[in-house]
N, C-alpha and C positions, 0 to 999 in steps of 0.2 A: 981271769977263772970262773968255772960256775961253783956255785955255792951247793954244797952237799944237803941234801933232802935227809932228814932222820929215817929209818925203819918204821918208828912209831907214825910220822907224818905220810908216810907211804898207805899204810896199811888203811889209815883214817879215809886215803882218797877214795880206799879199793872199797873197803866198807859203806860207802856213801853214794858210789856209784850207780846209777838205777838200772841201767843195760850194761852189759857187755861190749857196745857199740858205743856209748857215751864213754865209758873209761877208756877204751883205746884208743877214740879219736882224738879225746880231750889231752891224754897223758902218756900218749907212749911214742915220744917226740912229734907229734902232729902228723904222724902216717896216718894215711887215708882218708884224711878231711876230704869231704865230697866239694863239688864246686856251689857256690851257690846255688843255683839253676835247679842241680842233681836234686839238691838237698831240698827246695822245694815244692820239686816236680815228685818225689817221694812221699813228704808230707799227703800231696795231695791223693797222690796214688791209698795210702796205708787208711787216709780219713775218707775215701769213697768219693770226694769232692771232685769239682771240675776246674779247671783254671779259669774260665770265665766268671764262675762265683765269684770265687777267690778278688780275682779282679776288683768286682764290682762292688764287693764286700770291703774292702781297702779302700774305694773314690781313689782309684789310680787308674787314669785314663788308659781305655784298654788296647792301642798298639804301644805304648809303653809299657804296658804291663807286661805283655806277651813276649815283647822283647827281654824284658828282664828273666820269665822263665824261661826260654829259651838258650839263654847265657851272652845274646849279641850286649846287652846293655849291664854295667853293674850299678845295683841299685845305691843310691845315696841313704844315709841312715835313716833318715825320716821316710825312705819307701818300705825300708825294711821291718821299720815300726809300725806304720799302714799293711803290710803283709801281713805281719802279726795279729793287727787288731782283726782282720779280713780272716784269718783261719782261727780267731778265737782262741789265740794261744793265754797260756798262764806265765806269770814272770818267769821262771826257771826255761820256759819254752824261749819263751822270747830273748832273754839273755842269749841263749843258746843260738838261736838265729843269728844276734848280732855278731857274736864272736864268728860263726861260721860266715858271715860277711866282711868279716875284719872290720867292722866297726866296734865304737866303742858302748859297751854295754850301760843300761843306766845306772845311774847313780842319785840315793836320795838326796845327798846334801845340796842339788842342782835344782831351782825350783820346778823347770820343767819336766826335767825326768822323776820328780816326784809326783807333780799332775799326770803323766803318763803309767809312771809304777799305780798310783790309786786305783785309774781308768782300768787298767789291765786287772789288776786283781777283783778288781769289782764287778768285771764281767761287760764291761762299757765298749760298744761297737764303735768303729771308727766315727759314724756321725756325732755320737754321745761325747765321745770326746774330744774333738774339733768345739763342738759348744763350749764343752769345762774348760780349756785353754783358750777360749776367746773370752769368756767371764770373768777369769783370773789377770785379761791383756798378757797373755805368755802367746809366744808363737806358734802359729796351727800347724799342724803337718803338712808338708811338699809346700812353703810357701816360703 
């Protein structure tokens, strides 16, 4: 049996939603969620960036990156995080992208996730993030 959500909780959710798309995609039964490849292509278009630039800034091998963008490969959680770094996303955008990719969101009680959250919050790119992970002997992204 589904648990009921109070009206107050529903209103709080509506008030906190940044855009109608976020609310509709996240809270109306999951209808309308784009595929991961559609989502990242839309981000490229909205930011007026190219797939090539994002792949390069993400540290993802070119062919594999294009397969993610065209939807023929499903990315691992690390690849999603690499793309978030390549896009220069903030924490909220990164968590949303993980959700759309059907991956676990970053959780600050896990050391590696905490380091990733720190790097994302402080605008670190892929290379800087990898160095921070290595420095603290945490698994690097993509390996």
